[in-house]
N, C-alpha and C positions, 0 to 999 in steps of 0.2 A: 780717250784722249785726255791728257793731263792739262790742267789749267795752269797757266803761267802767272796768273794774277793780273795780266794785262787784258784790256778789253778785246773781245773778239769781234769779228765782222758781224756775227749774230747779235752781240750786245749792242753795237751801233745801230743795226737795223731795228731792233726792238725799241730802242730809245727814240729813234726817229718816227717809228710807227705810233708810239704813244703820244709823242708831241703833235703829230699830224691829227690824231684822233681828238686830242684836247683842243687844238685850233678849230676843228670842225664843230665841236660842241660849243665852244665860245662863240663862234659865228652864229650858231643856231640861237643862242640866247639873245644876241644882238638883233638878229633878224625878226624874232618873235616880238621883241620890244618895238622895233621899227614898224612892223606890220600893224601893231596895235596903236601906234602913234604916241608911244611913251618916250619922252625926251631922255636922252642918255648923255650925261656930262662926260668930259674927257677923262676925269678921274674914275668914273664907273666903267667906262669903256676899257681903260687901261687895266683895272682890277680884274675884269672879266677875261680880257685877252691874255693876261699874265698867268691865270690859273691853269695848273696842270693836273689838278685833282678831278678825275673823271666823274667820281660820285658827286662831288660838289657841283660840277657843271651840269650834270643831269638834274639835280635838285633845282638849280637856277633856271633851267629850261622850263621845268614844270611851273615854277613860281612866275616866270615871265608871262605866262598866259593869264595871270589874274592881278598882278600888282598895278597900282595906280602911279607909282613913281619908281624909277629904276633902283633907287637906293633901298627900297623895300626888299630887294632880293637878298640883302645881307643881314636881315633881321632874323 
């Protein structure tokens, strides 16, 4: 099949799947911080929620298990 340069249904599906996965990872970061009693400012919450980089989100999930302040995720 020839590509027309226009997005296909598969392109849209892949994009939405990636967004959904990123939202789930961001939620995991926030849940770990919440479970540990680490306060999360609105700015930190927005930065985490806006991130679409799955590798970065995975690093933040791991860091969330040990940081004392949510801002330490970004160091």
